[in-house]
C-alpha positions as CSV (number, residue, x, y, z in Angstrom):
1,M,58.2,-53.1,-101.1
2,K,60.4,-50.5,-99.7
3,A,58.9,-48.3,-97.0
4,I,60.1,-45.2,-98.7
5,L,57.4,-45.6,-101.4
6,P,54.3,-45.3,-99.2
7,L,56.0,-42.4,-97.4
8,I,56.6,-40.6,-100.7
9,L,53.0,-41.1,-101.5
10,L,51.9,-39.6,-98.1
11,L,54.1,-36.6,-98.8
12,A,52.3,-35.9,-102.1
13,L,48.9,-36.4,-100.4
14,A,49.8,-34.2,-97.5
15,G,50.2,-31.2,-99.8
16,C,53.5,-30.9,-101.6
17,R,53.5,-27.5,-103.3
18,T,53.9,-27.0,-107.0
19,P,54.7,-23.7,-108.7
20,D,51.9,-21.8,-110.4
21,A,52.6,-22.1,-114.1
22,T,50.6,-18.9,-114.8
23,K,53.0,-16.7,-112.8
24,P,56.6,-16.0,-113.8
25,A,59.1,-17.4,-111.5
26,K,60.8,-15.0,-109.1
27,P,64.5,-14.7,-109.5
28,T,66.6,-16.0,-106.7
29,S,70.2,-16.2,-105.9
30,Q,69.7,-19.3,-103.6
31,P,69.8,-22.7,-105.2
32,Q,66.8,-24.8,-104.6
33,T,67.2,-27.6,-102.1
34,R,65.4,-31.0,-102.2
35,H,62.8,-29.8,-99.7
36,S,62.4,-26.2,-100.9
37,R,58.9,-26.8,-102.2
38,S,57.4,-28.5,-99.2
39,E,56.3,-27.4,-95.8
40,P,57.3,-29.3,-92.6
41,I,54.8,-32.1,-91.9
42,T,53.8,-33.0,-88.3
43,V,53.5,-36.8,-88.0
44,M,51.8,-38.3,-84.9
45,I,53.1,-41.8,-84.5
46,H,51.4,-44.6,-82.5
47,T,52.3,-48.2,-82.0
48,I,50.1,-51.2,-81.2
49,P,51.0,-52.6,-78.7
50,P,52.6,-49.6,-77.1
51,A,56.4,-49.5,-77.4
52,G,58.9,-48.4,-74.8
53,D,60.1,-45.7,-77.2
54,V,59.6,-44.9,-80.9
55,L,63.0,-44.6,-82.6
56,F,64.0,-42.5,-85.5
57,E,67.5,-43.1,-86.8
58,G,68.2,-45.1,-83.6
59,K,67.3,-42.2,-81.4
60,P,64.3,-42.2,-79.1
61,L,61.4,-39.8,-79.8
62,G,59.5,-40.8,-76.7
63,V,56.8,-43.2,-75.7
64,S,54.0,-43.8,-78.1
65,P,52.1,-41.7,-79.0
66,T,54.7,-39.3,-80.0
67,T,55.3,-36.7,-82.7
68,L,58.0,-36.0,-85.3
69,K,58.4,-33.1,-87.6
70,V,59.9,-33.8,-91.0
71,N,60.6,-31.8,-94.2
72,S,59.7,-34.8,-96.2
73,I,57.8,-37.9,-95.2
74,A,60.4,-39.8,-97.3
75,E,62.9,-38.9,-94.6
76,L,61.3,-41.6,-92.4
77,S,62.0,-44.5,-94.7
78,D,62.9,-47.6,-92.8
79,R,64.4,-45.5,-90.0
80,L,61.2,-45.3,-88.0
81,K,61.1,-48.2,-85.6
82,A,59.8,-49.1,-82.2
83,D,62.1,-50.1,-79.2
84,N,61.5,-53.4,-77.5
85,L,59.1,-54.6,-80.3
86,P,60.0,-56.9,-83.3
87,G,60.8,-55.1,-86.5
88,N,58.0,-56.8,-88.3
89,V,55.3,-54.2,-88.9
90,L,52.2,-56.2,-90.0
91,E,50.1,-53.1,-90.8
92,Q,51.1,-49.5,-91.4
93,R,48.0,-47.3,-91.3
94,I,48.3,-43.8,-92.6
95,Q,45.5,-41.2,-92.0
96,I,45.7,-38.1,-94.1
97,L,44.8,-35.0,-92.2
98,P,44.4,-31.3,-93.1
99,G,47.1,-28.8,-92.5
100,N,50.2,-30.8,-93.3
101,K,49.5,-33.3,-90.7
102,A,49.3,-37.1,-90.7
103,D,48.7,-40.0,-88.2
104,V,50.8,-43.1,-88.7
105,V,50.0,-46.3,-86.8
106,L,52.5,-49.1,-86.7
107,I,50.7,-52.4,-85.8
108,F,52.8,-55.3,-84.7
109,D,50.1,-57.4,-83.1
110,P,48.2,-59.7,-85.5
111,A,45.1,-59.4,-83.3
112,Y,44.7,-55.9,-84.7
113,T,45.1,-56.6,-88.4
114,K,41.6,-57.7,-89.2
115,M,41.6,-56.4,-92.7
116,A,44.8,-58.2,-93.6
117,K,43.1,-61.5,-92.6
118,I,39.9,-60.8,-94.4
119,L,41.8,-59.9,-97.6
120,G,44.2,-62.9,-97.3
121,L,47.3,-60.7,-96.9
122,H,50.2,-61.0,-94.5
123,K,51.3,-57.4,-94.3
124,I,49.4,-54.3,-95.5
125,L,49.7,-50.6,-96.1
126,V,46.4,-48.8,-95.5
127,F,45.6,-45.3,-96.7
128,D,42.7,-44.3,-94.5
129,Y,40.4,-41.5,-95.7
130,H,38.1,-40.0,-93.0
131,D,34.4,-39.3,-93.5
132,E,34.9,-35.6,-93.3
133,I,36.8,-35.4,-96.6
134,T,35.3,-38.2,-98.6
135,F,31.5,-38.1,-99.4
136,E,28.4,-36.1,-99.0
137,T,26.1,-37.3,-96.2
138,A,24.4,-40.7,-97.0
139,S,25.7,-40.4,-100.5
140,S,28.3,-41.9,-102.8
141,K,29.0,-38.5,-104.3
142,V,32.7,-37.7,-103.9
143,K,33.6,-34.3,-102.3
144,P,35.9,-32.1,-104.5
145,E,38.8,-32.2,-101.9
146,F,38.7,-36.0,-102.0
147,Q,38.8,-36.0,-105.8
148,Q,42.0,-33.9,-105.7
149,L,43.6,-36.3,-103.2
150,L,42.6,-39.3,-105.3
151,A,44.0,-37.7,-108.5
152,K,47.4,-37.4,-106.7
153,Q,47.2,-40.9,-105.3
154,S,46.4,-42.4,-108.7
155,E,49.6,-41.0,-110.2
156,L,51.7,-42.4,-107.5
157,L,49.9,-45.8,-107.6
158,K,50.8,-46.0,-111.3
159,Q,54.4,-45.0,-110.7
160,Y,55.3,-47.0,-107.6
161,F,52.7,-49.8,-107.3
162,K,52.3,-50.9,-110.9
163,G,50.8,-54.3,-111.3
164,M,50.0,-54.7,-107.6
165,P,46.5,-55.5,-106.4
166,I,44.7,-52.5,-104.9
167,Y,41.9,-53.1,-102.5
168,I,39.3,-50.3,-102.1
169,C,37.2,-50.9,-99.0
170,G,34.2,-48.9,-97.9
171,H,33.1,-48.8,-94.3
172,S,30.1,-47.3,-92.5
173,D,29.0,-46.8,-88.9
174,S,26.4,-49.0,-87.2
175,V,23.5,-46.6,-87.4
176,G,20.5,-47.8,-89.5
177,D,19.8,-50.9,-91.5
178,H,22.7,-53.3,-91.9
179,S,21.9,-54.1,-95.6
180,S,21.6,-50.4,-96.5
181,N,25.0,-49.7,-94.9
182,M,26.6,-52.6,-96.8
183,A,25.1,-51.2,-100.0
184,L,26.2,-47.6,-99.4
185,S,29.8,-48.7,-98.4
186,L,30.1,-50.7,-101.6
187,E,28.8,-47.8,-103.8
188,R,31.3,-45.5,-102.2
189,A,34.1,-47.9,-102.9
190,K,32.9,-48.2,-106.5
191,S,33.0,-44.3,-106.8
192,V,36.6,-44.3,-105.7
193,S,37.4,-47.1,-108.2
194,K,35.9,-45.1,-111.0
195,I,38.0,-42.0,-110.2
196,L,41.2,-44.1,-110.0
197,T,40.5,-45.9,-113.3
198,S,39.6,-42.7,-115.1
199,S,43.1,-41.4,-114.0
200,G,44.7,-44.4,-115.6
201,V,45.0,-47.0,-112.8
202,P,44.3,-50.4,-114.5
203,A,40.8,-51.7,-113.6
204,S,42.3,-55.2,-113.5
205,S,44.4,-54.2,-110.5
206,I,41.5,-53.0,-108.4
207,K,39.3,-55.1,-106.1
208,V,36.3,-53.4,-104.6
209,H,34.6,-54.3,-101.2
210,G,31.8,-52.9,-99.1
211,F,32.1,-54.0,-95.5
212,G,29.4,-51.8,-94.0
213,P,29.7,-51.6,-90.2
214,D,31.4,-55.0,-89.7
215,F,34.9,-53.7,-89.1
216,P,34.8,-50.6,-86.9
217,I,38.1,-48.9,-85.8
218,I,36.6,-47.7,-82.6
219,S,33.3,-47.8,-80.7
220,N,30.2,-46.5,-82.5
221,N,28.8,-45.3,-79.2
222,T,29.7,-41.6,-79.9
223,E,29.2,-39.4,-82.9
224,A,33.0,-38.9,-83.1
225,G,33.4,-42.7,-83.2
226,R,30.8,-43.2,-85.8
227,S,32.4,-40.5,-87.9
228,R,35.7,-42.2,-87.6
229,N,34.3,-45.5,-88.7
230,R,32.7,-44.0,-91.8
231,R,35.8,-44.3,-94.0
232,I,37.4,-45.4,-97.3
233,E,40.5,-47.5,-97.1
234,I,42.9,-48.1,-100.0
235,I,44.9,-51.1,-99.1
236,L,48.1,-52.5,-100.6
237,G,49.8,-55.8,-99.8
238,R,53.5,-55.4,-98.7
């Protein structure tokens, strides 16, 4: 799969503007450019293990973590690399953030690709949706803003990832009963699956998992850590 496809998807999820059909278009003497309908996106880039420099188009951006501003996430394509590390990215993790921002983690070390191993995949692309935008507290009811993001993602899944297996994985923090956390994480994953299938993503392409607290991203010892671990991942093999 070409890297440009997940990056185009990230652009759409990050807030690409569309004109309001109820308002007449304003006349303009300037021709529209390819990026005229999108705002600059700030991308925070991390590598695991840390790289000497993150490279864009062969030019160093600085030591990871580093930032890059782009007019379109598609500009990154295959040109985002890490100096002194192999070019084999085993996991590309994209976290969607408010305000035209995104975090991208490039993982080269197989020790940090637990979900790939669990799902039996070699390389994965992970869309990571944070607790703050996904569900009501202790509920599988999807928040309105998450519904909007899932609607956009479903269209691009149909366009660019047709026929590919889609893994929807629910995760929780470690607070409370383990079996209850497992059940809630599965119900949340099922809620996401229902929204995607109602938007035309084939149910036969979707595999749903609830992993509860078993695969934290960071420590559950703080509220910030617990919040980060409560997440939905949409995973595609690459």
